[in-house]
C-alpha positions as CSV (number, residue, x, y, z in Angstrom):
1,X,-3.6,20.8,39.2
2,X,-7.4,21.7,39.4
3,X,-10.4,23.4,38.3
4,X,-11.5,25.9,40.2
5,X,-14.9,27.6,40.6
6,X,-16.6,30.3,42.2
7,X,-20.4,29.9,42.6
8,X,-22.1,33.4,43.3
9,X,-19.4,34.7,45.1
10,X,-20.3,37.8,46.7
11,X,-17.6,40.7,48.8
12,X,-19.7,42.9,51.3
13,X,-18.1,46.1,52.9
14,X,-19.5,48.4,55.1
15,X,-21.7,50.2,52.6
16,X,-20.3,48.9,49.3
17,X,-19.5,45.8,47.2
18,X,-16.8,44.9,46.4
19,X,-17.4,42.1,44.9
20,X,-21.1,41.2,43.0
21,X,-22.5,37.7,42.8
22,X,-19.2,36.1,40.8
23,X,-19.7,33.1,39.1
24,X,-17.0,31.2,37.0
25,X,-15.4,27.7,36.3
26,X,-12.2,27.6,35.7
27,X,-10.7,24.3,33.9
28,X,-8.1,22.3,34.9
29,X,-4.5,23.7,33.6
30,X,-6.3,26.5,32.6
31,X,-4.2,30.3,31.9
32,X,-7.9,32.7,32.7
33,X,-6.5,35.9,32.9
34,X,-8.8,38.3,35.0
35,X,-8.4,41.8,33.4
36,X,-10.2,45.1,34.7
37,X,-9.5,49.0,35.5
38,X,-7.5,50.2,39.1
39,X,-10.5,49.5,41.3
40,X,-12.2,47.2,39.2
41,X,-12.8,44.2,42.2
42,X,-9.6,42.6,40.7
43,X,-7.8,42.5,44.2
44,X,-10.6,41.7,46.2
45,X,-10.9,38.6,43.6
46,X,-7.4,37.8,44.1
47,X,-7.3,37.6,47.9
48,X,-10.5,35.6,48.2
49,X,-9.7,32.9,45.9
50,X,-6.1,32.9,47.9
51,X,-8.1,32.5,51.2
52,X,-6.9,36.0,52.1
53,X,-10.2,37.5,52.7
54,X,-13.4,35.6,53.1
55,X,-16.2,35.9,51.0
56,X,-19.7,37.5,52.0
57,X,-21.7,34.6,50.0
58,X,-20.6,32.0,47.8
59,X,-18.7,28.8,47.6
60,X,-15.1,28.9,46.6
61,X,-14.4,25.1,45.4
62,X,-11.1,23.8,44.2
63,X,-10.2,20.3,42.5
64,X,-13.7,19.9,44.0
65,X,-13.7,20.7,47.1
66,X,-15.3,23.7,48.6
67,X,-12.2,25.7,49.8
68,X,-14.3,28.4,52.4
69,X,-12.7,27.7,55.8
70,X,-9.4,26.4,54.5
71,X,-6.3,28.9,55.7
72,X,-4.4,30.7,52.3
73,X,-1.4,27.8,53.5
74,X,-4.0,25.0,52.7
75,X,-4.9,25.6,49.7
76,X,-2.3,24.1,46.8
77,X,-2.0,27.6,45.8
78,X,1.1,29.2,44.7
79,X,1.3,33.2,44.8
80,X,3.2,35.8,42.9
81,X,2.7,39.4,43.4
82,X,4.0,42.7,42.1
83,X,6.7,43.1,44.6
84,X,7.6,39.5,44.2
85,X,8.6,39.7,48.1
86,X,12.2,37.7,47.7
87,X,14.2,38.6,51.0
88,X,16.9,40.7,50.4
89,X,19.8,39.2,53.1
90,X,18.7,35.1,50.9
91,X,21.2,33.9,48.4
92,X,18.9,32.9,45.9
93,X,19.2,29.8,46.4
94,X,17.4,30.5,50.1
95,X,14.9,32.1,48.7
96,X,13.6,29.7,46.6
97,X,14.1,27.0,49.2
98,X,12.2,29.0,52.1
99,X,9.1,27.6,51.5
100,X,10.4,24.3,51.9
101,X,12.3,25.5,55.7
102,X,9.2,26.1,56.8
103,X,7.9,22.2,55.7
104,X,10.3,20.8,57.1
105,X,11.3,19.1,53.7
106,X,14.4,16.9,53.8
107,X,17.4,18.7,53.0
108,X,18.0,16.3,50.8
109,X,15.2,17.0,48.2
110,X,14.8,20.8,48.9
111,X,18.4,20.6,47.0
112,X,16.3,18.7,44.3
113,X,13.7,20.8,43.8
114,X,15.6,24.0,44.3
115,X,17.7,22.2,41.0
116,X,14.9,21.5,38.7
117,X,13.4,25.1,39.3
118,X,15.8,27.1,38.5
119,X,16.6,25.0,35.6
120,X,13.6,25.3,34.1
121,X,13.4,29.3,34.3
122,X,17.4,29.2,33.2
123,X,18.5,30.9,36.7
124,X,20.9,28.0,38.4
125,X,23.9,30.7,37.5
126,X,21.8,33.0,39.7
127,X,21.7,31.2,43.5
128,X,24.6,32.4,45.3
129,X,23.7,35.9,44.5
130,X,21.2,37.6,45.9
131,X,18.6,40.4,44.5
132,X,20.1,42.9,44.6
133,X,22.1,41.7,42.1
134,X,19.9,40.6,40.2
135,X,17.6,42.7,36.9
136,X,14.3,43.5,37.9
137,X,13.3,40.0,35.0
138,X,15.6,37.6,36.9
139,X,13.6,38.6,40.1
140,X,10.6,37.7,38.8
141,X,12.0,34.5,38.0
142,X,13.0,33.5,40.9
143,X,9.2,34.4,42.6
144,X,8.0,32.2,40.1
145,X,10.8,29.2,41.3
146,X,9.8,29.6,44.5
147,X,6.1,28.8,44.2
148,X,7.0,26.2,42.1
149,X,8.9,24.1,44.2
150,X,5.5,24.0,46.4
151,X,4.3,21.9,43.6
152,X,1.0,23.7,43.7
153,X,-2.4,23.4,42.4
154,X,-3.0,26.5,41.1
155,X,-1.1,29.7,40.1
156,X,-2.2,32.9,41.5
157,X,-0.1,35.7,39.7
158,X,-0.9,39.5,40.2
159,X,0.6,42.1,38.3
160,X,3.9,40.4,38.7
161,X,5.1,42.2,35.2
162,X,4.5,46.1,36.7
163,X,7.7,46.9,38.0
164,X,10.1,45.7,34.6
165,X,10.2,48.2,31.3
166,X,8.1,47.7,28.5
167,X,10.6,46.0,26.2
168,X,11.4,43.5,29.2
169,X,7.8,43.1,30.2
170,X,7.3,41.7,26.3
171,X,10.4,39.4,26.8
172,X,8.4,37.8,30.8
173,X,5.3,37.9,29.0
174,X,6.9,34.7,26.9
175,X,8.5,33.5,29.6
176,X,6.0,32.7,31.9
177,X,3.5,31.9,28.9
178,X,5.9,29.0,28.2
179,X,7.0,28.3,31.8
180,X,2.8,27.5,32.4
181,X,2.3,25.4,29.6
182,X,5.4,23.5,30.5
183,X,4.2,22.4,33.9
184,X,0.5,23.0,33.5
185,X,-0.6,24.0,36.6
186,X,-3.9,26.1,36.6
187,X,-3.1,29.9,36.4
188,X,-5.0,32.7,37.0
189,X,-3.3,36.0,36.1
190,X,-4.9,39.5,37.2
191,X,-3.5,42.5,35.3
192,X,-4.6,46.0,34.1
193,X,-2.9,45.6,31.0
194,X,-5.0,44.1,27.9
195,X,-1.6,43.8,26.1
196,X,-0.7,40.9,28.6
197,X,-4.7,39.3,28.5
198,X,-4.7,39.0,25.3
199,X,-1.2,37.7,24.5
200,X,-0.9,35.7,27.3
201,X,-4.7,34.4,28.8
202,X,-6.5,31.1,27.2
203,X,-9.7,33.4,28.2
204,X,-9.6,36.4,29.6
205,X,-12.5,37.4,32.5
206,X,-13.4,41.2,32.0
207,X,-14.2,42.5,35.5
208,X,-15.6,45.7,36.1
209,X,-17.6,47.9,39.3
210,X,-17.0,44.2,41.1
211,X,-19.1,42.4,38.5
212,X,-17.7,40.3,35.5
213,X,-18.3,41.6,32.6
214,X,-17.6,39.0,30.1
215,X,-16.4,35.8,30.0
216,X,-14.3,34.5,26.7
217,X,-11.5,34.0,24.2
218,X,-9.2,36.8,23.5
219,X,-10.8,36.6,19.9
220,X,-14.1,36.5,21.4
221,X,-13.6,40.0,23.9
222,X,-12.2,41.6,20.9
223,X,-14.7,40.8,18.1
224,X,-17.4,40.8,20.2
225,X,-17.5,41.9,23.1
226,X,-20.8,41.8,25.5
227,X,-21.4,45.9,26.0
228,X,-20.5,49.0,26.1
229,X,-18.0,48.7,28.7
230,X,-15.7,45.5,27.0
231,X,-15.9,47.5,23.8
232,X,-14.0,50.2,24.9
233,X,-11.6,49.0,27.9
234,X,-10.8,46.0,25.7
235,X,-8.7,47.5,22.5
236,X,-6.3,50.3,21.3
237,X,-7.5,52.9,20.3
238,X,-10.6,51.9,21.8
239,X,-14.2,50.7,19.4
240,X,-15.3,53.7,17.8
241,X,-19.3,54.2,19.2
242,X,-21.0,57.1,17.8
243,X,-25.2,57.8,17.4
244,X,-26.0,56.8,13.8
245,X,-29.6,56.9,12.1
246,X,-31.4,56.8,15.1
247,X,-29.4,54.0,16.5
248,X,-25.8,53.1,17.8
249,X,-23.2,52.2,15.8
250,X,-19.9,50.4,16.6
251,X,-16.4,49.8,14.6
252,X,-12.8,49.4,15.5
253,X,-10.4,51.6,14.1
254,X,-8.5,49.3,12.0
255,X,-12.3,48.5,9.9
256,X,-12.1,53.0,9.9
257,X,-10.7,53.1,6.5
258,X,-10.7,55.1,3.0
259,X,-13.4,54.1,0.8
260,X,-11.1,52.9,-1.8
261,X,-9.2,50.7,0.5
262,X,-12.8,48.0,0.7
263,X,-12.9,46.5,-2.2
264,X,-15.6,43.8,-1.7
265,X,-19.1,43.7,0.2
266,X,-21.6,46.6,1.7
267,X,-20.2,49.0,3.2
268,X,-21.2,52.0,5.8
269,X,-19.9,55.6,4.2
270,X,-19.1,58.4,6.3
271,X,-17.6,62.2,5.7
272,X,-14.4,62.0,8.3
273,X,-12.6,65.0,9.1
274,X,-9.1,64.4,9.8
275,X,-8.1,66.2,13.1
276,X,-4.5,65.1,13.7
277,X,-2.0,62.0,12.4
278,X,0.7,59.8,14.8
279,X,3.2,58.2,12.4
280,X,3.8,55.2,14.8
281,X,6.2,53.2,12.2
282,X,3.7,50.3,11.5
283,X,0.7,52.0,12.2
284,X,-0.7,55.3,11.9
285,X,-3.3,56.6,14.2
286,X,-6.0,59.1,12.4
287,X,-8.3,61.1,14.8
288,X,-11.2,63.3,14.0
289,X,-14.9,63.8,14.1
290,X,-17.8,62.3,11.5
291,X,-20.1,64.5,9.6
292,X,-24.0,64.0,10.5
293,X,-23.2,62.4,13.7
294,X,-26.0,63.1,17.0
295,X,-23.9,64.4,19.1
296,X,-20.6,65.1,18.8
297,X,-17.9,62.0,19.0
298,X,-13.7,61.3,18.2
299,X,-13.4,58.9,16.2
300,X,-10.0,56.8,15.6
301,X,-8.6,55.1,12.2
302,X,-5.9,52.4,12.3
303,X,-4.2,52.7,9.0
304,X,-1.1,50.9,7.6
305,X,0.7,53.2,6.7
306,X,2.6,51.4,3.1
307,X,-1.5,50.9,1.6
308,X,-2.3,55.0,2.7
309,X,1.0,56.9,2.0
310,X,1.2,60.2,4.7
311,X,0.8,63.1,2.8
312,X,-2.8,62.1,1.3
313,X,-4.4,61.9,4.6
314,X,-4.2,66.0,5.9
315,X,-5.1,67.1,9.0
316,X,-8.4,69.6,8.2
317,X,-9.7,68.3,5.2
318,X,-12.6,65.4,4.8
319,X,-12.3,62.7,3.1
320,X,-14.3,59.3,2.3
321,X,-13.7,56.9,4.9
322,X,-16.5,53.6,5.5
323,X,-16.8,50.5,7.6
324,X,-17.7,47.1,5.9
325,X,-20.6,46.0,7.2
326,X,-21.5,43.1,8.8
327,X,-23.0,39.9,6.7
């Protein structure tokens, strides 16, 4: 395990900056999710830490050692990519053992480590198969096992669930998080999926345009976003931002409710015209406009159907909605 520090890290290409002066500390044994949209600099960030890309300026420090000139294989980092990178003609046993064979580890030690990693990830029964015979979730566990046998000080996971369907992604998120808690290895998880970031990370670093916009716990990122980008990128549906009374007001859709549902405290009341509604089982998303805005904007409410009957919120009608004021 190791603490990781990035100090004033910058990566510049000819005529463009991919990463802009990042300062970030990741505690020993922590799980941090690096979240951002496509093209925000996540991949470059990942490659710089791994040693696959050399930063223009700044230092990468792993376990107290500056590793700027150290090649990837000597940084103690194990990587899991979106494609998993399994060798199709190898058995699963050979895929997991491969990094140990290249290091000329003794055969008895290889056997012991492969057996240990396979048992930890529940894939002992798959060791004689080949990758094409496995499901996407099973291949992902094989890739984790192959990384684990190297005894890394840091795990780098780059969009490892992108190739899985929605149902499998949910179970895989749980498996990866439990796995990391068991082994206690410092883990950096790069993703564009906010559900993955919010559900897995001890902390989240939000990137956009090569800059770290905010670092914090999932609750801090969601409840107290540092700027407009974070406010609108994190959250589904995103935070409502409206021009109101010569200023700007931001509120989450689940806090924008029919006035009669807010029993206590002072509120800001709006006249809300419903344009359309989506029934999603456990919740209903309602879209519309607020009367009196300085500039037109679509506003979203997230309503619990049990408290708001479907027939009471009809498109084309105006309703009294409100947001509880901050104390």
